[in-house]
Structure formats: C-alpha cells, structure tokens
BALOBA-1460 file (C-alpha; in Angstrom, 3 decimals):
// residues 307
<rec num="1" residu="m" x="-7.415" y="3.464" z="44.815"/>
<rec num="2" residu="d" x="-4.355" y="1.815" z="43.290"/>
<rec num="3" residu="i" x="-6.575" y="-0.455" z="41.207"/>
<rec num="4" residu="f" x="-8.653" y="2.528" z="40.087"/>
<rec num="5" residu="l" x="-5.599" y="4.519" z="38.963"/>
<rec num="6" residu="q" x="-4.102" y="1.520" z="37.176"/>
<rec num="7" residu="q" x="-7.323" y="0.850" z="35.302"/>
<rec num="8" residu="i" x="-7.580" y="4.528" z="34.342"/>
<rec num="9" residu="i" x="-4.098" y="4.319" z="32.821"/>
<rec num="10" residu="n" x="-5.010" y="1.103" z="30.986"/>
<rec num="11" residu="g" x="-8.279" y="2.669" z="29.851"/>
<rec num="12" residu="l" x="-6.556" y="5.791" z="28.523"/>
<rec num="13" residu="t" x="-4.145" y="3.617" z="26.543"/>
<rec num="14" residu="l" x="-6.910" y="1.488" z="25.083"/>
<rec num="15" residu="g" x="-9.169" y="4.494" z="24.567"/>
<rec num="16" residu="s" x="-6.446" y="6.313" z="22.648"/>
<rec num="17" residu="v" x="-6.358" y="3.464" z="20.127"/>
<rec num="18" residu="y" x="-10.166" y="3.389" z="19.903"/>
<rec num="19" residu="a" x="-10.213" y="7.133" z="19.323"/>
<rec num="20" residu="i" x="-7.730" y="6.959" z="16.437"/>
<rec num="21" residu="v" x="-9.706" y="4.188" z="14.719"/>
<rec num="22" residu="a" x="-13.040" y="5.918" z="15.453"/>
<rec num="23" residu="l" x="-11.776" y="9.042" z="13.688"/>
<rec num="24" residu="g" x="-11.563" y="7.027" z="10.466"/>
<rec num="25" residu="y" x="-15.167" y="5.895" z="10.835"/>
<rec num="26" residu="t" x="-16.478" y="9.342" z="11.671"/>
<rec num="27" residu="m" x="-14.576" y="11.137" z="8.876"/>
<rec num="28" residu="v" x="-15.945" y="8.839" z="6.182"/>
<rec num="29" residu="y" x="-19.462" y="8.987" z="7.616"/>
<rec num="30" residu="g" x="-19.301" y="12.756" z="7.882"/>
<rec num="31" residu="i" x="-18.357" y="13.098" z="4.214"/>
<rec num="32" residu="i" x="-20.512" y="10.516" z="2.419"/>
<rec num="33" residu="q" x="-22.803" y="9.113" z="5.133"/>
<rec num="34" residu="l" x="-21.206" y="5.653" z="4.835"/>
<rec num="35" residu="i" x="-20.296" y="3.349" z="7.701"/>
<rec num="36" residu="n" x="-17.136" y="1.720" z="6.398"/>
<rec num="37" residu="f" x="-17.178" y="-1.618" z="8.193"/>
<rec num="38" residu="a" x="-13.961" y="-2.580" z="6.376"/>
<rec num="39" residu="h" x="-12.037" y="0.102" z="8.302"/>
<rec num="40" residu="g" x="-11.045" y="-2.365" z="11.016"/>
<rec num="41" residu="e" x="-9.270" y="-4.470" z="8.403"/>
<rec num="42" residu="l" x="-7.044" y="-1.492" z="7.575"/>
<rec num="43" residu="v" x="-5.892" y="-1.607" z="11.204"/>
<rec num="44" residu="m" x="-5.133" y="-5.304" z="10.763"/>
<rec num="45" residu="i" x="-3.191" y="-4.709" z="7.547"/>
<rec num="46" residu="g" x="-1.174" y="-1.972" z="9.220"/>
<rec num="47" residu="a" x="-0.263" y="-4.316" z="12.073"/>
<rec num="48" residu="m" x="0.644" y="-7.156" z="9.710"/>
<rec num="49" residu="v" x="2.818" y="-5.019" z="7.422"/>
<rec num="50" residu="a" x="4.578" y="-3.493" z="10.425"/>
<rec num="51" residu="f" x="5.135" y="-6.992" z="11.839"/>
<rec num="52" residu="s" x="6.794" y="-8.122" z="8.616"/>
<rec num="53" residu="v" x="9.110" y="-5.107" z="8.533"/>
<rec num="54" residu="i" x="9.949" y="-5.167" z="12.257"/>
<rec num="55" residu="n" x="10.565" y="-8.925" z="12.149"/>
<rec num="56" residu="a" x="12.907" y="-8.495" z="9.168"/>
<rec num="57" residu="l" x="14.882" y="-5.736" z="10.900"/>
<rec num="58" residu="a" x="14.872" y="-7.256" z="14.399"/>
<rec num="59" residu="g" x="18.244" y="-8.944" z="13.893"/>
<rec num="60" residu="t" x="20.005" y="-5.787" z="12.727"/>
<rec num="61" residu="h" x="21.899" y="-3.298" z="14.844"/>
<rec num="62" residu="l" x="19.395" y="-0.498" z="14.310"/>
<rec num="63" residu="p" x="17.925" y="1.164" z="17.436"/>
<rec num="64" residu="p" x="14.612" y="-0.447" z="18.482"/>
<rec num="65" residu="v" x="12.700" y="2.830" z="18.287"/>
<rec num="66" residu="l" x="13.965" y="3.370" z="14.734"/>
<rec num="67" residu="i" x="12.889" y="-0.140" z="13.739"/>
<rec num="68" residu="v" x="9.352" y="0.499" z="14.998"/>
<rec num="69" residu="f" x="9.328" y="3.880" z="13.230"/>
<rec num="70" residu="i" x="10.365" y="2.207" z="9.964"/>
<rec num="71" residu="g" x="7.566" y="-0.325" z="10.484"/>
<rec num="72" residu="i" x="5.079" y="2.538" z="10.832"/>
<rec num="73" residu="l" x="6.446" y="4.256" z="7.719"/>
<rec num="74" residu="a" x="6.023" y="1.004" z="5.775"/>
<rec num="75" residu="a" x="2.490" y="0.345" z="7.055"/>
<rec num="76" residu="i" x="1.106" y="3.818" z="6.336"/>
<rec num="77" residu="p" x="1.510" y="3.884" z="2.503"/>
<rec num="78" residu="v" x="0.242" y="0.303" z="2.182"/>
<rec num="79" residu="c" x="-2.913" y="1.117" z="4.145"/>
<rec num="80" residu="m" x="-3.332" y="4.403" z="2.260"/>
<rec num="81" residu="l" x="-3.179" y="2.519" z="-1.041"/>
<rec num="82" residu="v" x="-5.725" y="-0.052" z="0.172"/>
<rec num="83" residu="g" x="-7.998" y="2.723" z="1.460"/>
<rec num="84" residu="y" x="-7.827" y="4.577" z="-1.850"/>
<rec num="85" residu="a" x="-8.499" y="1.407" z="-3.852"/>
<rec num="86" residu="m" x="-11.415" y="0.608" z="-1.550"/>
<rec num="87" residu="e" x="-13.051" y="3.960" z="-2.240"/>
<rec num="88" residu="r" x="-12.202" y="4.117" z="-5.942"/>
<rec num="89" residu="i" x="-13.199" y="0.581" z="-6.907"/>
<rec num="90" residu="a" x="-15.936" y="-0.417" z="-4.457"/>
<rec num="91" residu="y" x="-17.628" y="2.687" z="-3.056"/>
<rec num="92" residu="r" x="-17.477" y="5.337" z="-5.780"/>
<rec num="93" residu="p" x="-19.620" y="3.394" z="-8.277"/>
<rec num="94" residu="l" x="-22.243" y="2.953" z="-5.524"/>
<rec num="95" residu="r" x="-22.304" y="6.579" z="-4.387"/>
<rec num="96" residu="s" x="-25.795" y="7.165" z="-5.823"/>
<rec num="97" residu="a" x="-27.094" y="3.700" z="-4.931"/>
<rec num="98" residu="p" x="-29.434" y="3.001" z="-1.999"/>
<rec num="99" residu="r" x="-27.602" y="3.096" z="1.322"/>
<rec num="100" residu="l" x="-27.933" y="-0.653" z="1.846"/>
<rec num="101" residu="a" x="-25.753" y="-1.405" z="-1.204"/>
<rec num="102" residu="p" x="-22.514" y="0.256" z="0.003"/>
<rec num="103" residu="l" x="-23.127" y="-1.109" z="3.507"/>
<rec num="104" residu="i" x="-23.246" y="-4.682" z="2.229"/>
<rec num="105" residu="t" x="-20.245" y="-3.911" z="0.019"/>
<rec num="106" residu="a" x="-18.285" y="-2.754" z="3.069"/>
<rec num="107" residu="i" x="-18.999" y="-6.038" z="4.834"/>
<rec num="108" residu="g" x="-17.912" y="-7.933" z="1.709"/>
<rec num="109" residu="i" x="-14.651" y="-5.957" z="1.479"/>
<rec num="110" residu="s" x="-13.984" y="-6.725" z="5.140"/>
<rec num="111" residu="i" x="-14.298" y="-10.454" z="4.485"/>
<rec num="112" residu="i" x="-12.129" y="-10.250" z="1.358"/>
<rec num="113" residu="l" x="-9.342" y="-8.367" z="3.152"/>
<rec num="114" residu="q" x="-9.404" y="-10.841" z="6.034"/>
<rec num="115" residu="h" x="-8.953" y="-13.803" z="3.733"/>
<rec num="116" residu="l" x="-6.255" y="-12.086" z="1.681"/>
<rec num="117" residu="a" x="-4.381" y="-11.478" z="4.928"/>
<rec num="118" residu="l" x="-4.921" y="-15.127" z="5.860"/>
<rec num="119" residu="l" x="-3.302" y="-16.207" z="2.575"/>
<rec num="120" residu="v" x="-0.336" y="-13.859" z="3.026"/>
<rec num="121" residu="w" x="0.348" y="-14.187" z="6.760"/>
<rec num="122" residu="s" x="-1.398" y="-17.508" z="7.650"/>
<rec num="123" residu="r" x="-4.119" y="-18.088" z="10.220"/>
<rec num="124" residu="n" x="-1.759" y="-18.314" z="13.202"/>
<rec num="125" residu="p" x="-1.309" y="-15.356" z="15.561"/>
<rec num="126" residu="l" x="2.000" y="-13.617" z="14.885"/>
<rec num="127" residu="a" x="4.122" y="-12.538" z="17.849"/>
<rec num="128" residu="f" x="5.667" y="-9.089" z="17.532"/>
<rec num="129" residu="p" x="9.410" y="-9.129" z="18.287"/>
<rec num="130" residu="q" x="9.925" y="-7.636" z="21.749"/>
<rec num="131" residu="i" x="12.762" y="-5.359" z="20.716"/>
<rec num="132" residu="i" x="11.808" y="-2.359" z="22.864"/>
<rec num="133" residu="p" x="12.939" y="-2.717" z="26.488"/>
<rec num="134" residu="f" x="10.046" y="-2.881" z="28.940"/>
<rec num="135" residu="v" x="10.407" y="0.263" z="31.029"/>
<rec num="136" residu="t" x="7.896" y="1.258" z="33.709"/>
<rec num="137" residu="f" x="7.310" y="4.409" z="35.720"/>
<rec num="138" residu="p" x="5.424" y="4.513" z="39.042"/>
<rec num="139" residu="i" x="2.476" y="6.913" z="39.325"/>
<rec num="140" residu="g" x="1.032" y="6.866" z="42.810"/>
<rec num="141" residu="g" x="0.348" y="3.202" z="43.425"/>
<rec num="142" residu="a" x="0.030" y="2.392" z="39.714"/>
<rec num="143" residu="i" x="2.531" y="1.700" z="36.946"/>
<rec num="144" residu="i" x="2.667" y="3.076" z="33.414"/>
<rec num="145" residu="s" x="4.951" y="1.581" z="30.790"/>
<rec num="146" residu="g" x="6.977" y="3.380" z="28.163"/>
<rec num="147" residu="v" x="4.839" y="1.824" z="25.421"/>
<rec num="148" residu="q" x="1.673" y="3.161" z="27.058"/>
<rec num="149" residu="i" x="3.155" y="6.641" z="27.273"/>
<rec num="150" residu="a" x="4.175" y="6.474" z="23.605"/>
<rec num="151" residu="i" x="0.676" y="5.333" z="22.549"/>
<rec num="152" residu="i" x="-1.095" y="8.079" z="24.504"/>
<rec num="153" residu="l" x="1.256" y="10.860" z="23.344"/>
<rec num="154" residu="t" x="1.178" y="9.701" z="19.717"/>
<rec num="155" residu="s" x="-2.617" y="9.578" z="19.778"/>
<rec num="156" residu="v" x="-2.863" y="13.081" z="21.245"/>
<rec num="157" residu="l" x="-0.489" y="14.458" z="18.607"/>
<rec num="158" residu="m" x="-2.404" y="12.759" z="15.785"/>
<rec num="159" residu="m" x="-5.759" y="14.010" z="17.072"/>
<rec num="160" residu="g" x="-4.368" y="17.535" z="17.345"/>
<rec num="161" residu="a" x="-2.865" y="17.410" z="13.848"/>
<rec num="162" residu="l" x="-6.097" y="16.102" z="12.333"/>
<rec num="163" residu="t" x="-8.185" y="18.743" z="14.114"/>
<rec num="164" residu="f" x="-5.828" y="21.473" z="12.872"/>
<rec num="165" residu="m" x="-6.042" y="20.169" z="9.309"/>
<rec num="166" residu="v" x="-9.845" y="20.010" z="9.300"/>
<rec num="167" residu="y" x="-10.485" y="23.391" z="10.917"/>
<rec num="168" residu="r" x="-7.457" y="25.490" z="9.927"/>
<rec num="169" residu="t" x="-6.534" y="24.558" z="6.341"/>
<rec num="170" residu="k" x="-8.110" y="25.062" z="2.929"/>
<rec num="171" residu="l" x="-8.288" y="21.310" z="2.460"/>
<rec num="172" residu="g" x="-10.194" y="21.035" z="5.740"/>
<rec num="173" residu="i" x="-12.593" y="23.734" z="4.599"/>
<rec num="174" residu="a" x="-13.203" y="21.756" z="1.411"/>
<rec num="175" residu="m" x="-13.843" y="18.620" z="3.479"/>
<rec num="176" residu="r" x="-16.357" y="20.404" z="5.695"/>
<rec num="177" residu="a" x="-18.058" y="21.968" z="2.679"/>
<rec num="178" residu="t" x="-18.367" y="18.551" z="1.046"/>
<rec num="179" residu="s" x="-19.798" y="17.172" z="4.261"/>
<rec num="180" residu="q" x="-22.411" y="19.946" z="4.442"/>
<rec num="181" residu="n" x="-23.603" y="19.744" z="0.833"/>
<rec num="182" residu="p" x="-21.632" y="17.935" z="-1.897"/>
<rec num="183" residu="l" x="-23.676" y="19.441" z="-4.738"/>
<rec num="184" residu="v" x="-23.137" y="23.034" z="-3.675"/>
<rec num="185" residu="a" x="-19.473" y="22.324" z="-2.860"/>
<rec num="186" residu="g" x="-19.006" y="21.004" z="-6.397"/>
<rec num="187" residu="l" x="-20.619" y="24.123" z="-7.858"/>
<rec num="188" residu="m" x="-18.147" y="26.221" z="-5.855"/>
<rec num="189" residu="g" x="-15.225" y="24.528" z="-7.617"/>
<rec num="190" residu="i" x="-14.359" y="21.799" z="-5.092"/>
<rec num="191" residu="d" x="-13.285" y="18.464" z="-6.580"/>
<rec num="192" residu="i" x="-15.656" y="16.199" z="-4.657"/>
<rec num="193" residu="d" x="-14.072" y="12.941" z="-5.808"/>
<rec num="194" residu="r" x="-10.622" y="14.109" z="-4.744"/>
<rec num="195" residu="i" x="-11.865" y="15.213" z="-1.321"/>
<rec num="196" residu="i" x="-13.649" y="11.910" z="-0.690"/>
<rec num="197" residu="s" x="-10.599" y="9.909" z="-1.773"/>
<rec num="198" residu="f" x="-8.390" y="12.044" z="0.453"/>
<rec num="199" residu="t" x="-10.709" y="11.364" z="3.407"/>
<rec num="200" residu="f" x="-10.340" y="7.611" z="2.904"/>
<rec num="201" residu="i" x="-6.553" y="7.985" z="2.593"/>
<rec num="202" residu="v" x="-6.262" y="9.979" z="5.831"/>
<rec num="203" residu="g" x="-8.479" y="7.490" z="7.667"/>
<rec num="204" residu="a" x="-6.350" y="4.621" z="6.353"/>
<rec num="205" residu="a" x="-3.152" y="6.318" z="7.565"/>
<rec num="206" residu="l" x="-4.660" y="6.679" z="11.043"/>
<rec num="207" residu="a" x="-5.676" y="3.019" z="10.959"/>
<rec num="208" residu="a" x="-2.126" y="1.982" z="10.047"/>
<rec num="209" residu="v" x="-0.673" y="3.769" z="13.068"/>
<rec num="210" residu="a" x="-3.390" y="2.288" z="15.288"/>
<rec num="211" residu="g" x="-2.501" y="-1.191" z="14.016"/>
<rec num="212" residu="v" x="1.142" y="-0.722" z="14.993"/>
<rec num="213" residu="m" x="0.023" y="0.556" z="18.408"/>
<rec num="214" residu="v" x="-2.118" y="-2.510" z="19.013"/>
<rec num="215" residu="g" x="0.599" y="-4.873" z="17.806"/>
<rec num="216" residu="t" x="3.323" y="-3.374" z="19.989"/>
<rec num="217" residu="y" x="1.040" y="-3.066" z="23.017"/>
<rec num="218" residu="y" x="-0.374" y="-6.602" z="23.004"/>
<rec num="219" residu="g" x="2.586" y="-8.221" z="21.254"/>
<rec num="220" residu="i" x="0.528" y="-10.152" z="18.675"/>
<rec num="221" residu="a" x="-1.196" y="-9.633" z="15.341"/>
<rec num="222" residu="h" x="-3.841" y="-11.819" z="13.706"/>
<rec num="223" residu="y" x="-5.747" y="-11.717" z="10.434"/>
<rec num="224" residu="g" x="-9.053" y="-11.410" z="12.316"/>
<rec num="225" residu="m" x="-7.936" y="-8.764" z="14.818"/>
<rec num="226" residu="g" x="-9.588" y="-5.903" z="12.929"/>
<rec num="227" residu="s" x="-13.182" y="-7.103" z="13.238"/>
<rec num="228" residu="l" x="-13.672" y="-6.743" z="16.986"/>
<rec num="229" residu="l" x="-11.449" y="-3.680" z="17.219"/>
<rec num="230" residu="g" x="-13.368" y="-2.066" z="14.378"/>
<rec num="231" residu="m" x="-16.702" y="-2.753" z="16.033"/>
<rec num="232" residu="k" x="-15.488" y="-1.245" z="19.299"/>
<rec num="233" residu="a" x="-14.164" y="1.837" z="17.497"/>
<rec num="234" residu="f" x="-17.503" y="2.151" z="15.704"/>
<rec num="235" residu="s" x="-19.175" y="1.969" z="19.112"/>
<rec num="236" residu="a" x="-16.878" y="4.775" z="20.259"/>
<rec num="237" residu="a" x="-17.816" y="6.891" z="17.237"/>
<rec num="238" residu="v" x="-21.522" y="6.363" z="17.927"/>
<rec num="239" residu="l" x="-20.987" y="7.097" z="21.624"/>
<rec num="240" residu="g" x="-19.399" y="10.461" z="20.882"/>
<rec num="241" residu="g" x="-21.640" y="11.295" z="17.936"/>
<rec num="242" residu="i" x="-20.703" y="9.810" z="14.578"/>
<rec num="243" residu="g" x="-19.621" y="12.446" z="12.089"/>
<rec num="244" residu="n" x="-18.168" y="14.593" z="14.895"/>
<rec num="245" residu="l" x="-14.363" y="14.578" z="15.298"/>
<rec num="246" residu="a" x="-14.396" y="15.706" z="18.918"/>
<rec num="247" residu="g" x="-17.117" y="13.144" z="19.599"/>
<rec num="248" residu="a" x="-14.987" y="10.323" z="18.171"/>
<rec num="249" residu="m" x="-12.080" y="11.298" z="20.415"/>
<rec num="250" residu="l" x="-14.283" y="11.616" z="23.500"/>
<rec num="251" residu="g" x="-16.129" y="8.389" z="22.717"/>
<rec num="252" residu="g" x="-12.903" y="6.444" z="22.258"/>
<rec num="253" residu="i" x="-11.411" y="7.632" z="25.550"/>
<rec num="254" residu="l" x="-14.623" y="7.021" z="27.496"/>
<rec num="255" residu="l" x="-15.115" y="3.586" z="25.976"/>
<rec num="256" residu="g" x="-11.565" y="2.543" z="26.837"/>
<rec num="257" residu="i" x="-11.960" y="3.718" z="30.429"/>
<rec num="258" residu="v" x="-15.357" y="2.033" z="30.835"/>
<rec num="259" residu="e" x="-13.991" y="-1.241" z="29.469"/>
<rec num="260" residu="a" x="-10.893" y="-1.120" z="31.677"/>
<rec num="261" residu="l" x="-12.830" y="-0.253" z="34.828"/>
<rec num="262" residu="g" x="-15.437" y="-2.917" z="34.103"/>
<rec num="263" residu="a" x="-12.829" y="-5.593" z="33.503"/>
<rec num="264" residu="g" x="-10.838" y="-4.533" z="36.575"/>
<rec num="265" residu="y" x="-13.545" y="-4.095" z="39.178"/>
<rec num="266" residu="i" x="-16.127" y="-6.650" z="38.063"/>
<rec num="267" residu="g" x="-13.364" y="-9.156" z="37.358"/>
<rec num="268" residu="d" x="-11.953" y="-8.534" z="40.837"/>
<rec num="269" residu="l" x="-15.347" y="-9.060" z="42.467"/>
<rec num="270" residu="t" x="-15.852" y="-12.342" z="40.615"/>
<rec num="271" residu="n" x="-12.292" y="-13.680" z="40.975"/>
<rec num="272" residu="n" x="-11.432" y="-12.436" z="37.476"/>
<rec num="273" residu="v" x="-13.978" y="-14.741" z="35.826"/>
<rec num="274" residu="f" x="-16.458" y="-12.253" z="34.440"/>
<rec num="275" residu="g" x="-14.162" y="-9.286" z="33.900"/>
<rec num="276" residu="s" x="-11.375" y="-11.120" z="32.094"/>
<rec num="277" residu="n" x="-13.580" y="-13.297" z="29.911"/>
<rec num="278" residu="y" x="-16.349" y="-10.840" z="29.099"/>
<rec num="279" residu="q" x="-14.602" y="-7.475" z="28.997"/>
<rec num="280" residu="d" x="-15.662" y="-7.013" z="25.370"/>
<rec num="281" residu="v" x="-19.286" y="-6.982" z="26.515"/>
<rec num="282" residu="f" x="-18.902" y="-3.572" z="28.152"/>
<rec num="283" residu="a" x="-18.252" y="-1.771" z="24.868"/>
<rec num="284" residu="f" x="-21.442" y="-3.057" z="23.312"/>
<rec num="285" residu="m" x="-23.464" y="-2.471" z="26.467"/>
<rec num="286" residu="v" x="-22.432" y="1.175" z="26.192"/>
<rec num="287" residu="l" x="-23.396" y="1.195" z="22.497"/>
<rec num="288" residu="i" x="-26.862" y="-0.191" z="23.233"/>
<rec num="289" residu="g" x="-27.368" y="2.304" z="26.042"/>
<rec num="290" residu="v" x="-26.413" y="5.251" z="23.842"/>
<rec num="291" residu="l" x="-28.651" y="4.102" z="20.982"/>
<rec num="292" residu="v" x="-31.577" y="3.778" z="23.393"/>
<rec num="293" residu="f" x="-31.202" y="7.007" z="25.379"/>
<rec num="294" residu="r" x="-29.272" y="9.347" z="23.050"/>
<rec num="295" residu="p" x="-29.096" y="8.055" z="19.470"/>
<rec num="296" residu="s" x="-27.224" y="11.141" z="18.255"/>
<rec num="297" residu="g" x="-24.338" y="10.510" z="20.694"/>
<rec num="298" residu="l" x="-22.832" y="12.656" z="23.426"/>
<rec num="299" residu="l" x="-21.687" y="15.474" z="21.122"/>
<rec num="300" residu="g" x="-23.825" y="14.681" z="18.104"/>
<rec num="301" residu="e" x="-26.590" y="16.962" z="16.924"/>
<rec num="302" residu="r" x="-29.794" y="16.094" z="15.176"/>
<rec num="303" residu="v" x="-29.685" y="17.509" z="11.663"/>
<rec num="304" residu="g" x="-32.197" y="17.723" z="8.862"/>
<rec num="305" residu="d" x="-32.024" y="15.841" z="5.600"/>
<rec num="306" residu="r" x="-29.883" y="17.271" z="2.835"/>
<rec num="307" residu="a" x="-31.533" y="19.319" z="0.146"/>
C-alpha cells in the first residue's frame, strides 16, 4: 500500500506536467487542426532559459523561491516570442496547404530548435542549481516533497485559469468560434489571424512553465529533453481526446499515473530492471491501445467535416 500511494503521488506530479504540455497540443489542434510537433522544444527552451537565469542568480542573496519565480518570468516571454514566430513564419503561409506540409514543417522546426539550443547551451546535460531546500511531508506511508506540491498546485491553478479564459471570456468565445468554423467566425468580425497567434502564444507560455517544472523536479536540462516529453504529452492529448481541454488534463494525469505505477510495480517484480529502464514504454502502449479501441479519446467526440 505504501508503494501504491507513493507511485500515485509521483504519477500525479508527472501527470501534472504532461497535462500542461498536452494543453498546448490540444489548443493548437482545436483551432487549426495542426499537430505541432515542435511544441516539446518550447518546453526545452523554457527549461534552458530558466536554467541560465537561475544559475546567474544562484550566488546572490535573493530568496530561492524568488529566484525560481524570476526564472519563470524570464522563460515565459522567450517561449511566447518563439511560439509567435513559429506560427507567423512557418505555419501561417501553409494554412491552406495540404495537411502533410505543415506536419513536416513542424518536424523540421523541432530539429532546428534542438540544434539552435545545442549551439547556445552545448550538448551536455545542465544541472539545475539546487537552491530550494529539499523538504518532505509524510502522507500515510508515502512522502511528498515541497517541489511536488508546488508542481501539482501550479498545474491545477494554470488549468483552472485556462479553462476560465476559454469558457468565460470574450477572447475564449472567439477562440471557440474560430475552432468551430474559421470562415463564419471571420464573417462575424473575429480576427482569425490574431486568435490563432494568441493560441500559439498561450500554449508557449504553458510550455515555458512546464519546462521550469521539469528542470526543478529532475534537476537537469538538455537540448533534446523536449522530444520525448512532447511525444508523451501528445499521447496524453490523444488519450483524453485531442482538441478537448478537459480531455488533455485527464489524459495527462492518467498517463502520469499509469507510467508511475508501471515503473513502480513492474520494476519491483523484476528487480527494477524492466520498470526503471523501460518506463517510457508505458506511455506509448497506452497511446496504441487508445488508437485501436477508441481513436477519438476518452472525452473526444466524433465530429463531421467542416463545411
């Protein structure tokens, strides 16, 4: 029971990160039907920028929490700028092209961003300065750290804020109208280009925060860290129903829990050989299962083609 509770806590922490990144995938897909495979690289850029800022301020007398907060504030505008440039330069000219063209473009942007990060930050893994004291709290027979609590609470607040914006503001109404039918939304006076750019910017901001979460949780950042994380978050979005905000959140949490339980229990049964070395397999096993038995996802609905 202690192992089960500990893995649930680990899974909730990991799933919270997956959910935040999956929201970026599902927002972009919901608006323009594009799977932005370069979204994982925005997470990597956020982690790298935050590392640079936190490392520069680590020797000062500022409070550790403030240093991390400054790192987040520095990472968000950089990722927002990259996300906007990505949409404006690469995707907007291909908006009327066959769907394969922007998909290949997304893969190309992912590779470009990885190598730009390699040139700026080198190929070596970068260790985040451990400036925040490691504090733990017992829950039953398990332990939860202060960083895990911060990640889960921050994720919940961000999910709530995003849901409120989409369903309770005029900008959210414009986003949902654009998602339903861009042509009609444009005829009703909505600036489609502005709404699409804003969607990329919001997704990039979420990715920046997720990058800082991953960096502080695992203690390292690497120029290739966004690829696998992005694929897992995409799996979470498909699991919940891509294009559905609630589905992305549910898919991320479930995927994190499944991965943690699989790594914990199967690794324990095999002396930590299978679970520790192949824990990434569980995410893609779930993706394959969902695509086979419920392609629309847990909360996704089958919809007709646009007029």
